[in-house]
C-alpha positions, -999 to +999 in steps of 0.1 A: +684-632+089+659-618+113+656-589+089+646-614+062+620-629+084+606-595+092+604-587+055+585-619+048+561-612+077+556-577+064+550-590+029+523-613+040+497-585+045+506-572+011+500-606-003+467-608+014+457-574-001+467-586-036+447-618-031+417-597-021+421-574-051+423-605-074+391-619-058+374-585-063+386-584-099+370-619-104+338-607-088+337-575-109+328-594-141+296-604-124+288-567-120+300-558-156+267-566-173+251-538-152+278-514-162+276-524-198+238-519-197+243-485-182+269-476-208+247-487-237+217-468-223+239-437-219+252-441-254+216-445-267+205-414-248+236-395-262+227-405-298+191-394-292+202-360-278+226-356-307+198-363-332+175-338-314+203-312-314+209-317-351+172-314-359+170-282-338+200-267-356+185-276-390+152-259-379+171-228-368+190-227-401+157-230-420+140-203-400+170-180-406+170-187-443+133-181-446+136-148-427+164-136-450+142-145-480+113-126-466+134-096-460+148-098-495+113-101-510+101-072-488+129-050-501+123-061-537+085-056-537+081-028-512+070-004-539+046-028-555+015-014-537+024+022-547+031+011-583-003-006-585-019+026-574+001+047-599-007+026-630-043+040-634-029+076-631-006+069-660-034+053-680-055+084-676-027+107-687-021+085-718-058+086-727-058+123-724-030+125-749-050+104-774-079+128-776-078+143-811-096+176-805-092+185-769-109+215-755-097+236-726-127+223-705-120+186-714-083+190-706-091+207-673-117+180-664-091+152-673-064+169-652-088+172-622-098+135-625-061+125-628-053+146-597-081+128-578-066+094-588-032+106-578-045+119-544-062+085-538-030+067-546-011+089-521-037+083-494-038+046-500+000+044-495+001+068-466+018+096-485+006+127-467+010+164-477+028+188-454+010+221-461+015+247-434-007+277-434+005+313-431+009+321-394+017+285-384+047+281-362+078+271-382+086+234-376+122+226-386+112+189-386+087+195-414+095+229-429+125+244-446+127+281-445+145+294-476+141+331-467+133+353-438+112+383-446+100+413-425+064+407-415+038+419-390+035+382-379+052+367-349+089+358-355+095+322-368+061+317-383+053+308-418+046+338-441+042+319-474+044+283-487+065+280-518+062+242-522+043+217-500+061+188-484+053+152-481+056+125-454+053+087-457+036+076-425+056+094-398+088+099-419+095+131-438+100+126-475+104+162-484+100+193-462+076+221-471+096+250-486+085+282-468+094+318-461+094+327-424+088+359-405+119+378-394+122+387-357+114+423-350 
């Protein structure tokens, strides 16, 4: 029996703790409006941030799409400037063929004028001639030696130019075809 009394005495502090917890639970609803306000404010902020994120994502997608379109257009119309410069050259050649009684002088004059138009078109589009002179050092980045011939010149220099080359800006389009001096 004494054990039973000891248990009852020991249960009394637990009962007191339970009563305090119940009182705290009843007091908590008084604090709940503050928590609910914080929760609703946090949810509103989350919705606002989600909206900002979705807008930023849409903007990034639009920028990416526009950039892809710009690259596609650049590839498609890259030659447009050169084509515009070449149309007058073609017009001149067609007009030359329409002349009924051409003379050698008129043909030569027409060819010279057409060559000037072609040269202007090349310059406008940064198409530059690679025309080494005899005696220039052989540059494997711009020249292609198709033959090596004995010469009084220094070895690996240009002896003769068989065909001039071309560069677009800083990029080689076609190397100049040359013969080079053989080492002695």
